[in-house]
ROFI-341553 format. One record per residue (C-alpha): x, z, y; residue in three letters. Coordinates in pm, 1 decimal. Each point is the difference from the previous one (the first is absolute). Layout:
REM ROFI-341553
<xx X, zz Z, yy Y, aa ALA>
...
***
This chain:
REM ROFI-341553
<xx -2515.5, zz -1620.9, yy 3605.1, aa MET>
<xx -318.8, zz 192.6, yy 63.4, aa GLU>
<xx -36.1, zz 364.9, yy -100.0, aa TYR>
<xx -266.3, zz 253.1, yy -84.2, aa VAL>
<xx 47.4, zz 358.5, yy 118.2, aa THR>
<xx -63.6, zz 259.8, yy -269.4, aa LEU>
<xx -174.5, zz 334.7, yy 48.6, aa ASN>
<xx 341.4, zz 170.4, yy 14.0, aa ASN>
<xx 129.6, zz -232.4, yy 272.9, aa GLY>
<xx 220.4, zz -217.4, yy -223.6, aa ILE>
<xx -25.8, zz -377.3, yy 41.8, aa LYS>
<xx -37.3, zz -229.7, yy -301.6, aa CYS>
<xx 39.9, zz -379.4, yy 5.7, aa PRO>
<xx -329.7, zz -186.9, yy -39.8, aa ALA>
<xx 141.2, zz -250.1, yy -251.0, aa VAL>
<xx 227.2, zz 75.7, yy -294.0, aa GLY>
<xx 132.9, zz -140.7, yy -324.5, aa ILE>
<xx -175.2, zz 118.4, yy -316.5, aa GLY>
<xx 179.8, zz 7.2, yy -335.6, aa THR>
<xx -283.1, zz 54.6, yy -250.7, aa PHE>
<xx 61.0, zz -201.7, yy -319.2, aa MET>
<xx 345.1, zz -114.2, yy 114.8, aa LEU>
<xx 277.1, zz 26.2, yy -260.3, aa ALA>
<xx 308.8, zz 184.3, yy 127.0, aa PRO>
<xx 200.9, zz -315.3, yy 76.4, aa ALA>
<xx -293.2, zz -152.0, yy 190.9, aa ASP>
<xx -74.0, zz 324.4, yy 185.9, aa ALA>
<xx 362.7, zz 33.7, yy 108.1, aa GLU>
<xx 8.8, zz -358.6, yy 128.8, aa ARG>
<xx -339.7, zz 18.7, yy 171.2, aa SER>
<xx 82.7, zz 326.8, yy 177.4, aa VAL>
<xx 341.3, zz -124.4, yy 110.5, aa ARG>
<xx -134.9, zz -329.9, yy 135.2, aa GLU>
<xx -309.3, zz 156.6, yy 158.2, aa ALA>
<xx 209.5, zz 249.5, yy 195.6, aa LEU>
<xx 230.7, zz -277.6, yy 117.7, aa LYS>
<xx -308.2, zz -192.4, yy 124.0, aa MET>
<xx -119.6, zz 290.0, yy 213.8, aa GLY>
<xx -213.1, zz 210.4, yy -232.3, aa TYR>
<xx 59.8, zz 373.1, yy 27.8, aa SER>
<xx -255.3, zz 145.4, yy -246.4, aa LEU>
<xx 70.9, zz 3.7, yy -375.8, aa VAL>
<xx -255.5, zz 131.5, yy -251.4, aa ASP>
<xx 80.2, zz 90.7, yy -360.4, aa THR>
<xx -97.9, zz 262.6, yy -259.7, aa ALA>
<xx 123.5, zz 189.4, yy -305.2, aa ASN>
<xx -238.3, zz -212.9, yy -207.8, aa ALA>
<xx 144.9, zz -331.1, yy 120.4, aa TYR>
<xx 334.1, zz 102.6, yy -161.3, aa VAL>
<xx 185.9, zz -186.0, yy 275.0, aa ASN>
<xx 91.6, zz 288.0, yy 233.0, aa GLU>
<xx 371.6, zz -34.3, yy -74.1, aa ARG>
<xx -27.9, zz -372.9, yy 67.6, aa ALA>
<xx -176.9, zz 60.5, yy 331.9, aa CYS>
<xx 276.7, zz 241.4, yy 96.7, aa GLY>
<xx 259.7, zz -264.2, yy -83.5, aa ARG>
<xx -194.2, zz -256.9, yy 203.2, aa GLY>
<xx -7.4, zz 228.5, yy 303.5, aa ILE>
<xx 376.5, zz 57.3, yy -21.0, aa LYS>
<xx 73.0, zz -371.3, yy -52.6, aa ALA>
<xx -208.4, zz -96.2, yy 304.2, aa SER>
<xx 248.1, zz 164.0, yy 235.5, aa GLY>
<xx -289.5, zz 164.4, yy 187.9, aa ILE>
<xx 56.9, zz 366.0, yy 90.5, aa ASN>
<xx -198.4, zz 247.3, yy -208.5, aa ARG>
<xx -161.5, zz 151.1, yy 310.2, aa ASP>
<xx -141.7, zz -342.9, yy 90.8, aa GLU>
<xx -187.1, zz -31.7, yy -331.4, aa VAL>
<xx -336.4, zz 167.9, yy -64.7, aa PHE>
<xx 21.0, zz 69.6, yy -373.5, aa LEU>
<xx -311.1, zz 86.7, yy -200.0, aa SER>
<xx -27.2, zz 101.6, yy -366.2, aa THR>
<xx -241.2, zz 178.5, yy -233.3, aa LYS>
<xx 22.8, zz 273.9, yy -262.0, aa LEU>
<xx -162.8, zz -94.0, yy -331.6, aa TRP>
<xx -243.7, zz 250.9, yy -164.1, aa PRO>
<xx 239.4, zz 83.6, yy -285.2, aa SER>
<xx 246.2, zz 115.8, yy 269.2, aa GLU>
<xx -240.7, zz 229.1, yy 186.5, aa TYR>
<xx 108.2, zz 311.8, yy -190.6, aa GLU>
<xx 368.9, zz -93.9, yy -10.6, aa ASN>
<xx 163.1, zz 230.3, yy 259.2, aa PRO>
<xx 284.6, zz -251.1, yy 39.0, aa LYS>
<xx -229.0, zz -301.3, yy 51.4, aa ALA>
<xx 67.4, zz -38.1, yy 372.1, aa VAL>
<xx 377.4, zz 44.9, yy -26.6, aa ASP>
<xx 16.0, zz -242.5, yy -294.5, aa GLU>
<xx -203.6, zz -255.1, yy 196.3, aa THR>
<xx 234.9, zz 30.4, yy 298.0, aa LEU>
<xx 299.3, zz -36.4, yy -233.2, aa ALA>
<xx -139.6, zz -320.9, yy -148.9, aa ARG>
<xx -54.2, zz -141.5, yy 347.6, aa LEU>
<xx 344.6, zz 116.2, yy 111.2, aa GLY>
<xx -135.2, zz 177.3, yy 310.2, aa VAL>
<xx -23.6, zz 353.5, yy 141.4, aa ASP>
<xx -365.7, zz -36.4, yy 101.7, aa TYR>
<xx -291.5, zz -241.2, yy -11.0, aa VAL>
<xx -215.6, zz -82.1, yy 298.1, aa ASP>
<xx -318.6, zz 18.5, yy -208.0, aa LEU>
<xx -62.9, zz 162.8, yy -337.3, aa LEU>
<xx -329.0, zz -44.6, yy -185.2, aa TYR>
<xx -158.0, zz 132.1, yy -313.6, aa ILE>
<xx -98.2, zz -318.8, yy -179.7, aa HIS>
<xx -321.7, zz 79.5, yy -189.3, aa GLN>
<xx -252.2, zz 287.9, yy -19.7, aa PRO>
<xx 104.5, zz 61.2, yy -360.7, aa ALA>
<xx 143.0, zz 297.8, yy -185.6, aa GLY>
<xx 80.9, zz 304.6, yy 210.9, aa ASN>
<xx -23.4, zz -191.9, yy 324.8, aa TRP>
<xx -22.2, zz 315.3, yy 209.8, aa LEU>
<xx 346.0, zz 99.2, yy -128.2, aa ALA>
<xx 113.1, zz -345.7, yy 108.2, aa GLY>
<xx -144.4, zz 48.3, yy 345.9, aa TYR>
<xx 171.1, zz 339.5, yy 30.3, aa ARG>
<xx 327.6, zz -179.9, yy -78.7, aa GLN>
<xx -69.1, zz -235.7, yy 292.5, aa LEU>
<xx -71.6, zz 289.9, yy 234.4, aa GLU>
<xx 321.2, zz 172.8, yy -108.4, aa LYS>
<xx 200.3, zz -321.2, yy 47.9, aa ALA>
<xx -155.0, zz -40.9, yy 345.1, aa TYR>
<xx 92.3, zz 353.2, yy 102.8, aa ARG>
<xx 355.4, zz -50.4, yy -128.0, aa GLU>
<xx 45.0, zz -332.0, yy 182.7, aa GLY>
<xx 30.8, zz -198.6, yy -321.5, aa LYS>
<xx -318.2, zz -189.2, yy 93.1, aa ALA>
<xx -66.4, zz -78.0, yy 366.8, aa LYS>
<xx -366.7, zz -67.5, yy -78.4, aa SER>
<xx -222.8, zz 32.4, yy -307.7, aa ILE>
<xx -286.6, zz -190.6, yy -148.8, aa GLY>
<xx -252.4, zz -44.3, yy -276.7, aa ILE>
<xx -45.9, zz -320.0, yy -196.1, aa SER>
<xx -331.8, zz -95.5, yy -164.7, aa ASN>
<xx -165.8, zz 328.8, yy 104.9, aa PHE>
<xx -349.3, zz -112.4, yy 86.2, aa GLU>
<xx -343.7, zz 158.4, yy -30.4, aa GLY>
<xx -6.7, zz 335.9, yy -174.7, aa LYS>
<xx 379.5, zz 22.6, yy -9.5, aa TYR>
<xx 57.0, zz -5.2, yy 374.8, aa ILE>
<xx -307.3, zz 223.0, yy 38.6, aa ASP>
<xx 161.8, zz 262.6, yy -223.9, aa GLU>
<xx 346.0, zz -40.0, yy 150.8, aa LEU>
<xx -138.0, zz 73.5, yy 348.4, aa GLN>
<xx -89.0, zz 349.9, yy -118.9, aa THR>
<xx 350.9, zz 62.3, yy -137.8, aa LYS>
<xx 260.4, zz -168.7, yy 215.2, aa TRP>
<xx 225.6, zz 213.0, yy 217.2, aa GLU>
<xx 140.7, zz -305.6, yy 177.7, aa ILE>
<xx -230.4, zz -291.6, yy 80.7, aa VAL>
<xx 142.8, zz -324.6, yy -142.1, aa PRO>
<xx 112.9, zz -271.6, yy 236.5, aa GLN>
<xx -93.4, zz -292.3, yy -224.3, aa PHE>
<xx -226.9, zz -116.3, yy -277.2, aa ILE>
<xx 84.3, zz -312.4, yy -199.9, aa GLN>
<xx -303.1, zz -175.9, yy -149.1, aa VAL>
<xx -144.1, zz -341.1, yy -76.2, aa GLU>
<xx -122.5, zz -165.2, yy 321.0, aa ALA>
<xx -76.4, zz -358.0, yy 105.8, aa HIS>
<xx -279.6, zz -183.9, yy 185.5, aa PRO>
<xx -231.0, zz 23.6, yy -304.6, aa TYR>
<xx 63.0, zz 376.4, yy -24.7, aa PHE>
<xx 72.5, zz 172.0, yy 330.4, aa THR>
<xx -23.0, zz 362.6, yy -120.1, aa GLN>
<xx -261.3, zz 83.0, yy 263.4, aa LYS>
<xx -118.7, zz 320.4, yy -172.5, aa ASP>
<xx 352.5, zz 130.4, yy -53.0, aa LEU>
<xx 93.5, zz -82.8, yy 358.6, aa ARG>
<xx -250.0, zz 254.7, yy 130.8, aa LYS>
<xx 210.4, zz 274.4, yy -162.6, aa THR>
<xx 327.2, zz -161.1, yy 106.9, aa LEU>
<xx -112.5, zz -20.7, yy 361.9, aa ASP>
<xx -90.0, zz 369.5, yy -1.5, aa LYS>
<xx 358.4, zz 97.2, yy -86.0, aa TYR>
<xx 181.3, zz -302.5, yy 151.9, aa ASP>
<xx 128.9, zz -104.2, yy -343.7, aa ILE>
<xx 129.8, zz -358.3, yy -1.0, aa LYS>
<xx -84.9, zz -254.7, yy -269.2, aa LEU>
<xx 260.9, zz -210.3, yy -179.7, aa MET>
<xx -160.3, zz -297.0, yy -178.2, aa SER>
<xx 73.4, zz -125.1, yy -347.2, aa TRP>
<xx -156.5, zz -320.7, yy -137.0, aa TYR>
<xx -9.2, zz -102.8, yy 369.0, aa PRO>
<xx -79.2, zz -359.5, yy -95.6, aa LEU>
<xx -261.9, zz 97.2, yy -257.2, aa GLY>
<xx 232.9, zz -18.1, yy -300.4, aa HIS>
<xx 52.0, zz -369.0, yy 73.6, aa GLY>
<xx -371.9, zz -77.5, yy -33.4, aa ASP>
<xx -43.7, zz -362.5, yy 103.7, aa LYS>
<xx -357.1, zz 61.8, yy 117.6, aa SER>
<xx 125.2, zz 250.0, yy 259.6, aa LEU>
<xx 297.5, zz -210.4, yy 110.6, aa ILE>
<xx -224.7, zz -307.6, yy 22.5, aa ASN>
<xx -270.0, zz 157.8, yy 215.2, aa GLU>
<xx -72.6, zz -258.8, yy 274.8, aa PRO>
<xx 59.8, zz 252.1, yy 278.8, aa VAL>
<xx 368.1, zz 34.4, yy -99.3, aa PHE>
<xx 53.8, zz -376.6, yy -9.0, aa ALA>
<xx -165.1, zz -33.0, yy 342.0, aa LYS>
<xx 209.7, zz 279.6, yy 154.0, aa LEU>
<xx 312.1, zz -128.3, yy -172.3, aa GLY>
<xx -49.3, zz -334.7, yy 166.7, aa GLU>
<xx -52.4, zz 164.0, yy 337.9, aa LYS>
<xx 311.9, zz 218.9, yy -18.5, aa TYR>
<xx 224.7, zz -224.0, yy -210.1, aa GLY>
<xx 5.0, zz 246.6, yy -289.0, aa LYS>
<xx -91.9, zz -0.4, yy -368.7, aa SER>
<xx -317.5, zz 175.4, yy -121.2, aa PRO>
<xx 223.2, zz 269.2, yy -157.1, aa ALA>
<xx 169.3, zz 63.5, yy 335.2, aa GLN>
<xx -339.3, zz 32.0, yy 170.2, aa ILE>
<xx -105.3, zz 258.4, yy -261.0, aa ILE>
<xx 321.3, zz 199.4, yy 41.2, aa LEU>
<xx -46.5, zz -3.4, yy 377.0, aa ARG>
<xx -355.6, zz 125.7, yy -50.0, aa TRP>
<xx 145.9, zz 299.1, yy -188.6, aa HIS>
<xx 233.6, zz 97.0, yy 281.6, aa THR>
<xx -276.1, zz -37.0, yy 259.5, aa GLN>
<xx -221.1, zz 225.4, yy -213.3, aa MET>
<xx 273.4, zz 260.0, yy 44.8, aa GLY>
<xx 115.9, zz -34.7, yy -361.2, aa PHE>
<xx 363.1, zz -20.1, yy -105.3, aa VAL>
<xx 46.2, zz -291.9, yy -237.6, aa VAL>
<xx 266.9, zz -40.1, yy -270.6, aa ILE>
<xx -27.4, zz -340.1, yy -171.0, aa PRO>
<xx 255.6, zz -41.5, yy -275.1, aa GLY>
<xx 179.2, zz -317.7, yy -102.3, aa SER>
<xx 323.0, zz -121.2, yy -155.9, aa LYS>
<xx -32.1, zz -329.9, yy 187.4, aa ASN>
<xx 202.7, zz 18.6, yy 321.8, aa THR>
<xx -219.5, zz -260.0, yy 172.0, aa ASP>
<xx -308.7, zz 210.5, yy -69.4, aa HIS>
<xx 180.6, zz 314.0, yy 115.9, aa ILE>
<xx 85.2, zz -174.6, yy 327.9, aa LYS>
<xx -357.0, zz -131.1, yy 43.5, aa ASP>
<xx -147.1, zz 345.7, yy -64.6, aa ASN>
<xx 195.1, zz 140.4, yy 294.2, aa LEU>
<xx -79.6, zz -292.9, yy 228.1, aa ASN>
<xx -342.5, zz 134.9, yy 99.4, aa ILE>
<xx 68.8, zz 199.7, yy 314.2, aa LEU>
<xx 16.9, zz -284.5, yy 252.2, aa ASP>
<xx -377.5, zz -43.0, yy 36.3, aa PHE>
<xx -303.5, zz 226.6, yy 33.0, aa THR>
<xx -346.5, zz -55.4, yy -144.8, aa LEU>
<xx -275.8, zz 48.8, yy 257.6, aa THR>
<xx -270.5, zz 266.4, yy -33.6, aa ASP>
<xx -245.7, zz -277.7, yy -84.5, aa GLU>
<xx 228.2, zz -132.5, yy -274.5, aa GLU>
<xx 47.9, zz 349.1, yy -144.3, aa MET>
<xx -380.0, zz 41.6, yy 0.4, aa ALA>
<xx -37.2, zz -330.9, yy -182.6, aa GLU>
<xx 245.6, zz 113.8, yy -269.3, aa ILE>
<xx -185.5, zz 332.9, yy -25.1, aa ALA>
<xx -303.8, zz -189.4, yy -130.2, aa LYS>
<xx 196.7, zz -81.0, yy -319.2, aa LEU>
<xx 3.0, zz 365.3, yy -109.9, aa ASP>
<xx -196.6, zz 31.0, yy -323.3, aa LYS>
<xx 144.3, zz 325.3, yy -131.9, aa ASP>
<xx 172.6, zz -191.7, yy -279.7, aa GLN>
<xx 301.7, zz 151.8, yy -170.7, aa ARG>
<xx 231.4, zz -187.8, yy -232.5, aa TYR>
<xx 141.3, zz 310.2, yy -170.1, aa TYR>
<xx -230.9, zz 241.1, yy -180.6, aa HIS>
<xx 181.2, zz 306.6, yy -131.7, aa ARG>
<xx -158.3, zz 204.1, yy -278.1, aa THR>
<xx 25.4, zz 368.6, yy -87.8, aa ASP>
<xx 165.6, zz -105.9, yy -326.4, aa GLU>
<xx 271.0, zz -174.2, yy 196.8, aa GLN>
<xx 65.1, zz 316.0, yy 201.8, aa LEU>
<xx 63.7, zz 185.5, yy -325.6, aa VAL>
<xx 239.0, zz -275.3, yy -108.5, aa GLN>
<xx 178.3, zz 7.6, yy 335.3, aa PHE>
<xx 73.7, zz 370.0, yy -35.5, aa ALA>
<xx 147.9, zz -55.8, yy -346.8, aa ALA>
<xx 216.1, zz -301.8, yy 88.0, aa TRP>
<xx 365.0, zz 54.5, yy 94.3, aa HIS>
<xx 171.0, zz -280.0, yy 194.3, aa PRO>
<xx 322.9, zz -124.4, yy -159.2, aa GLN>
<xx 217.0, zz 13.6, yy 308.9, aa PHE>
<xx 277.2, zz -249.8, yy 55.5, aa GLU>
<xx 330.7, zz 158.8, yy -97.5, aa LYS>
***
């Protein structure tokens, strides 16, 4: 496994298993099998309503808790709940998480960030992060944080490399964790000729080339799947290295194209929605 070193000295695996849109039974199985295969990073969230399942998967894997980098996110409707962190830990069945995010810049997000800072000081979160905080939101947060976050989780892929955001991240040594790493399954991205050419050279699929590009950009990548073959393939990307010339060739694909466009109306809805947690 390769690692990135966070601005507080903690190391995080470069490749992890994501659980977005996985039903509890699938999340439990994917986490268990991924950890057995050699993964050590698991990402979940209040909003995925599979935290309990991820906790079960970790236990069933037989891997020691201290060998798993566990990441989750508080949902906006939890930001003002003083028990949100403890309830999240209880669902996961752990005493601490390795990374705790606030999920969206919705509702009283500053209260949510204060919860992260408190959890960090108390050792309930070994590192903290912000998810989907781009543009004006990270600009405002910079004026208010007491502890600089270690991570931001945002959409990133070769069509959208977050170059503007990365200027801020580099200033504070905040690491980027990519979602939609394969462009939300967009065939036009996957089928770019450069990925087929490099795949042939290295004996990899276009998807594996793209995931390797992420890690060489310094991003942490968390592709999710319930297919064990895909989970295995997604980890099998660390035995080759793209050259500087190949990375430069991929860089030419950047067209500042997002797949997800969040609206202000959605932020209002996010703050009002309460996840129905698995019992």
